[in-house]
Backbone atoms as SQL, in Angstrom:
CREATE TABLE atoms (id INTEGER PRIMARY KEY, chain TEXT, resi INTEGER, resn TEXT, atom TEXT, x REAL, y REAL, z REAL);
INSERT INTO atoms VALUES
  (1, 'A', 1, 'MET', 'N', -17.414, -22.618, 10.388),
  (2, 'A', 1, 'MET', 'CA', -18.045, -21.779, 11.265),
  (3, 'A', 1, 'MET', 'C', -16.454, -22.315, 13.496),
  (4, 'A', 2, 'VAL', 'N', -17.396, -21.675, 14.419),
  (5, 'A', 2, 'VAL', 'CA', -15.773, -22.124, 15.301),
  (6, 'A', 2, 'VAL', 'C', -16.737, -22.802, 15.458),
  (7, 'A', 3, 'PRO', 'N', -16.299, -24.151, 16.932),
  (8, 'A', 3, 'PRO', 'CA', -17.290, -25.286, 16.971),
  (9, 'A', 3, 'PRO', 'C', -17.912, -23.917, 18.540),
  (10, 'A', 4, 'GLY', 'N', -18.195, -24.405, 19.278),
  (11, 'A', 4, 'GLY', 'CA', -19.250, -23.994, 20.313),
  (12, 'A', 4, 'GLY', 'C', -19.649, -22.359, 20.546),
  (13, 'A', 5, 'ALA', 'N', -19.544, -22.217, 18.816),
  (14, 'A', 5, 'ALA', 'CA', -20.110, -20.510, 18.988),
  (15, 'A', 5, 'ALA', 'C', -21.969, -20.940, 19.757),
  (16, 'A', 6, 'THR', 'N', -21.893, -19.256, 19.755),
  (17, 'A', 6, 'THR', 'CA', -23.536, -18.469, 20.208),
  (18, 'A', 6, 'THR', 'C', -24.351, -17.940, 18.949),
  (19, 'A', 7, 'THR', 'N', -23.012, -17.641, 18.703),
  (20, 'A', 7, 'THR', 'CA', -24.022, -16.922, 17.390),
  (21, 'A', 7, 'THR', 'C', -23.366, -17.266, 15.798),
  (22, 'A', 8, 'VAL', 'N', -24.249, -17.233, 15.061),
  (23, 'A', 8, 'VAL', 'CA', -23.961, -17.633, 13.655),
  (24, 'A', 8, 'VAL', 'C', -24.743, -16.315, 12.925),
  (25, 'A', 9, 'ARG', 'N', -22.885, -16.584, 11.746),
  (26, 'A', 9, 'ARG', 'CA', -23.784, -15.110, 10.821),
  (27, 'A', 9, 'ARG', 'C', -24.117, -15.687, 10.006),
  (28, 'A', 10, 'THR', 'N', -24.925, -15.236, 9.271),
  (29, 'A', 10, 'THR', 'CA', -25.260, -15.567, 7.897),
  (30, 'A', 10, 'THR', 'C', -24.499, -14.618, 6.440),
  (31, 'A', 11, 'ALA', 'N', -25.188, -14.842, 5.207),
  (32, 'A', 11, 'ALA', 'CA', -23.913, -13.851, 3.912),
  (33, 'A', 11, 'ALA', 'C', -25.023, -14.457, 2.960),
  (34, 'A', 12, 'GLY', 'N', -25.317, -13.530, 3.007),
  (35, 'A', 12, 'GLY', 'CA', -25.883, -13.327, 1.320),
  (36, 'A', 12, 'GLY', 'C', -27.394, -12.499, 0.461),
  (37, 'A', 13, 'VAL', 'N', -28.106, -12.850, 0.171),
  (38, 'A', 13, 'VAL', 'CA', -29.120, -11.480, -0.654),
  (39, 'A', 13, 'VAL', 'C', -29.728, -11.137, 0.893),
  (40, 'A', 14, 'ASN', 'N', -30.620, -12.199, 1.598),
  (41, 'A', 14, 'ASN', 'CA', -31.092, -11.770, 3.051),
  (42, 'A', 14, 'ASN', 'C', -31.242, -10.093, 3.209),
  (43, 'A', 15, 'LEU', 'N', -32.615, -9.958, 2.084),
  (44, 'A', 15, 'LEU', 'CA', -33.526, -8.982, 1.506),
  (45, 'A', 15, 'LEU', 'C', -34.332, -8.599, 2.543),
  (46, 'A', 16, 'HIS', 'N', -34.359, -9.943, 3.879),
  (47, 'A', 16, 'HIS', 'CA', -35.481, -9.243, 5.051),
  (48, 'A', 16, 'HIS', 'C', -35.037, -9.797, 6.319),
  (49, 'A', 17, 'ALA', 'N', -34.211, -9.984, 5.813),
  (50, 'A', 17, 'ALA', 'CA', -32.786, -10.219, 7.690),
  (51, 'A', 17, 'ALA', 'C', -34.035, -11.779, 7.735),
  (52, 'A', 18, 'ARG', 'N', -33.934, -12.004, 7.325),
  (53, 'A', 18, 'ARG', 'CA', -34.181, -13.674, 7.250),
  (54, 'A', 18, 'ARG', 'C', -33.807, -15.309, 7.580),
  (55, 'A', 19, 'LEU', 'N', -32.616, -14.674, 7.090),
  (56, 'A', 19, 'LEU', 'CA', -31.340, -15.446, 7.347),
  (57, 'A', 19, 'LEU', 'C', -30.314, -16.177, 8.149),
  (58, 'A', 20, 'GLU', 'N', -31.066, -14.771, 9.595),
  (59, 'A', 20, 'GLU', 'CA', -30.227, -14.547, 10.924),
  (60, 'A', 20, 'GLU', 'C', -30.283, -15.572, 11.646),
  (61, 'A', 21, 'LEU', 'N', -29.892, -16.162, 12.017),
  (62, 'A', 21, 'LEU', 'CA', -30.538, -17.011, 13.239),
  (63, 'A', 21, 'LEU', 'C', -30.454, -17.000, 14.888),
  (64, 'A', 22, 'PRO', 'N', -31.279, -16.932, 16.106),
  (65, 'A', 22, 'PRO', 'CA', -31.361, -16.130, 16.911),
  (66, 'A', 22, 'PRO', 'C', -30.583, -16.925, 17.770),
  (67, 'A', 23, 'ASP', 'N', -29.665, -15.967, 18.606),
  (68, 'A', 23, 'ASP', 'CA', -28.708, -16.065, 19.526),
  (69, 'A', 23, 'ASP', 'C', -29.654, -18.016, 20.616),
  (70, 'A', 24, 'PRO', 'N', -28.676, -18.641, 20.552),
  (71, 'A', 24, 'PRO', 'CA', -28.903, -20.189, 21.565),
  (72, 'A', 24, 'PRO', 'C', -29.883, -20.058, 22.866),
  (73, 'A', 25, 'PRO', 'N', -30.243, -20.580, 23.561),
  (74, 'A', 25, 'PRO', 'CA', -30.102, -19.917, 24.885),
  (75, 'A', 25, 'PRO', 'C', -28.790, -20.268, 25.530),
  (76, 'A', 26, 'VAL', 'N', -28.726, -19.800, 27.002),
  (77, 'A', 26, 'VAL', 'CA', -27.464, -19.826, 27.774),
  (78, 'A', 26, 'VAL', 'C', -26.712, -21.567, 28.178),
  (79, 'A', 27, 'GLY', 'N', -26.157, -21.661, 27.899),
  (80, 'A', 27, 'GLY', 'CA', -25.653, -22.771, 27.759),
  (81, 'A', 27, 'GLY', 'C', -26.026, -23.280, 26.572),
  (82, 'A', 28, 'VAL', 'N', -25.852, -23.037, 25.549),
  (83, 'A', 28, 'VAL', 'CA', -26.574, -23.951, 24.844),
  (84, 'A', 28, 'VAL', 'C', -25.606, -23.740, 23.751),
  (85, 'A', 29, 'THR', 'N', -24.479, -24.163, 22.392),
  (86, 'A', 29, 'THR', 'CA', -23.716, -23.981, 21.687),
  (87, 'A', 29, 'THR', 'C', -24.916, -24.375, 20.635),
  (88, 'A', 30, 'TYR', 'N', -24.423, -23.911, 18.557),
  (89, 'A', 30, 'TYR', 'CA', -24.617, -23.899, 17.573),
  (90, 'A', 30, 'TYR', 'C', -22.881, -24.796, 17.698),
  (91, 'A', 31, 'ILE', 'N', -23.675, -26.321, 16.730),
  (92, 'A', 31, 'ILE', 'CA', -22.228, -27.685, 16.378),
  (93, 'A', 31, 'ILE', 'C', -21.954, -28.294, 15.473),
  (94, 'A', 32, 'ALA', 'N', -22.640, -27.714, 14.921),
  (95, 'A', 32, 'ALA', 'CA', -23.055, -27.576, 13.109),
  (96, 'A', 32, 'ALA', 'C', -23.542, -26.426, 12.728),
  (97, 'A', 33, 'ILE', 'N', -23.377, -26.206, 11.169),
  (98, 'A', 33, 'ILE', 'CA', -24.292, -25.899, 10.218),
  (99, 'A', 33, 'ILE', 'C', -24.339, -25.953, 9.116),
  (100, 'A', 34, 'ASP', 'N', -25.016, -26.000, 8.433),
  (101, 'A', 34, 'ASP', 'CA', -25.090, -26.540, 6.985),
  (102, 'A', 34, 'ASP', 'C', -26.515, -24.824, 6.325),
  (103, 'A', 35, 'ILE', 'N', -25.258, -24.491, 4.844),
  (104, 'A', 35, 'ILE', 'CA', -26.629, -22.913, 4.247),
  (105, 'A', 35, 'ILE', 'C', -26.635, -23.719, 3.130),
  (106, 'A', 36, 'GLY', 'N', -27.126, -22.556, 2.672),
  (107, 'A', 36, 'GLY', 'CA', -27.527, -22.975, 0.839),
  (108, 'A', 36, 'GLY', 'C', -28.005, -22.139, 0.589),
  (109, 'A', 37, 'ALA', 'N', -28.065, -21.501, -0.865),
  (110, 'A', 37, 'ALA', 'CA', -28.874, -20.463, -1.450),
  (111, 'A', 37, 'ALA', 'C', -29.979, -19.162, -0.905),
  (112, 'A', 38, 'SER', 'N', -31.130, -19.985, 0.079),
  (113, 'A', 38, 'SER', 'CA', -32.731, -19.489, 0.329),
  (114, 'A', 38, 'SER', 'C', -32.909, -19.707, 1.585),
  (115, 'A', 39, 'ALA', 'N', -31.197, -20.258, 2.648),
  (116, 'A', 39, 'ALA', 'CA', -32.014, -21.485, 3.587),
  (117, 'A', 39, 'ALA', 'C', -30.465, -21.926, 4.459),
  (118, 'A', 40, 'THR', 'N', -30.526, -21.532, 6.038),
  (119, 'A', 40, 'THR', 'CA', -29.468, -22.338, 6.907),
  (120, 'A', 40, 'THR', 'C', -29.693, -23.275, 7.908),
  (121, 'A', 41, 'ALA', 'N', -29.109, -23.751, 7.772),
  (122, 'A', 41, 'ALA', 'CA', -29.539, -24.685, 9.200),
  (123, 'A', 41, 'ALA', 'C', -28.544, -24.483, 10.166),
  (124, 'A', 42, 'ALA', 'N', -28.736, -24.551, 11.539),
  (125, 'A', 42, 'ALA', 'CA', -27.763, -25.212, 12.102),
  (126, 'A', 42, 'ALA', 'C', -27.732, -25.671, 13.416),
  (127, 'A', 43, 'LEU', 'N', -27.479, -26.892, 13.309),
  (128, 'A', 43, 'LEU', 'CA', -27.695, -28.080, 15.008),
  (129, 'A', 43, 'LEU', 'C', -27.052, -27.687, 16.469),
  (130, 'A', 44, 'ARG', 'N', -27.761, -27.103, 17.289),
  (131, 'A', 44, 'ARG', 'CA', -27.280, -26.985, 18.524),
  (132, 'A', 44, 'ARG', 'C', -27.298, -28.868, 19.374),
  (133, 'A', 45, 'SER', 'N', -26.855, -27.883, 19.880),
  (134, 'A', 45, 'SER', 'CA', -25.869, -29.334, 21.806),
  (135, 'A', 45, 'SER', 'C', -27.134, -29.841, 22.696),
  (136, 'A', 46, 'ASP', 'N', -28.130, -28.968, 22.504),
  (137, 'A', 46, 'ASP', 'CA', -29.485, -29.248, 22.977),
  (138, 'A', 46, 'ASP', 'C', -30.193, -30.564, 21.840),
  (139, 'A', 47, 'GLY', 'N', -29.828, -30.174, 20.813),
  (140, 'A', 47, 'GLY', 'CA', -30.524, -31.591, 19.434),
  (141, 'A', 47, 'GLY', 'C', -31.440, -30.625, 18.856),
  (142, 'A', 48, 'GLN', 'N', -31.162, -29.304, 18.828),
  (143, 'A', 48, 'GLN', 'CA', -32.134, -29.271, 18.128),
  (144, 'A', 48, 'GLN', 'C', -31.843, -28.864, 17.401),
  (145, 'A', 49, 'VAL', 'N', -32.311, -28.561, 16.202),
  (146, 'A', 49, 'VAL', 'CA', -32.326, -28.181, 14.755),
  (147, 'A', 49, 'VAL', 'C', -33.493, -26.654, 14.246),
  (148, 'A', 50, 'VAL', 'N', -32.445, -25.015, 14.457),
  (149, 'A', 50, 'VAL', 'CA', -32.611, -23.992, 13.929),
  (150, 'A', 50, 'VAL', 'C', -32.225, -24.342, 12.547),
  (151, 'A', 51, 'MET', 'N', -33.745, -22.880, 11.663),
  (152, 'A', 51, 'MET', 'CA', -33.530, -22.972, 11.469),
  (153, 'A', 51, 'MET', 'C', -33.739, -21.611, 10.037),
  (154, 'A', 52, 'ALA', 'N', -33.147, -21.322, 9.154),
  (155, 'A', 52, 'ALA', 'CA', -33.464, -19.340, 8.678),
  (156, 'A', 52, 'ALA', 'C', -34.024, -20.267, 7.006),
  (157, 'A', 53, 'THR', 'N', -34.707, -19.585, 6.456),
  (158, 'A', 53, 'THR', 'CA', -35.294, -19.074, 5.117),
  (159, 'A', 53, 'THR', 'C', -36.370, -18.720, 4.956),
  (160, 'A', 54, 'ASP', 'N', -36.345, -17.938, 3.970),
  (161, 'A', 54, 'ASP', 'CA', -36.149, -15.996, 3.009),
  (162, 'A', 54, 'ASP', 'C', -38.063, -16.732, 3.662),
  (163, 'A', 55, 'LEU', 'N', -38.547, -17.561, 4.061),
  (164, 'A', 55, 'LEU', 'CA', -39.567, -17.170, 4.531),
  (165, 'A', 55, 'LEU', 'C', -39.927, -17.504, 6.543),
  (166, 'A', 56, 'GLY', 'N', -38.810, -16.959, 7.592),
  (167, 'A', 56, 'GLY', 'CA', -38.382, -17.005, 8.780),
  (168, 'A', 56, 'GLY', 'C', -37.632, -17.702, 9.349),
  (169, 'A', 57, 'TRP', 'N', -37.819, -18.026, 10.215),
  (170, 'A', 57, 'TRP', 'CA', -36.640, -19.365, 11.161),
  (171, 'A', 57, 'TRP', 'C', -37.560, -19.911, 11.644),
  (172, 'A', 58, 'GLN', 'N', -37.482, -20.711, 12.057),
  (173, 'A', 58, 'GLN', 'CA', -37.872, -21.986, 13.668),
  (174, 'A', 58, 'GLN', 'C', -36.820, -22.902, 14.034),
  (175, 'A', 59, 'ALA', 'N', -37.202, -23.912, 15.011),
  (176, 'A', 59, 'ALA', 'CA', -37.017, -24.290, 15.638),
  (177, 'A', 59, 'ALA', 'C', -38.103, -25.806, 15.499),
  (178, 'A', 60, 'ASP', 'N', -37.130, -26.960, 15.483),
  (179, 'A', 60, 'ASP', 'CA', -37.410, -28.478, 15.557),
  (180, 'A', 60, 'ASP', 'C', -37.436, -28.520, 16.707);
């Protein structure tokens, strides 16, 4: 991951394009990322964690 990235690209099976994370809002960047076999989680600079799984994506 490139520090301050605004786009996260994933790799894997991704049959239904559900492992892709949305671009963050303007002025917010991704600062950490963790990936697994069927999920990706990314921490944004605004403190929100965005997760993508084979079930879709959500922000908490």
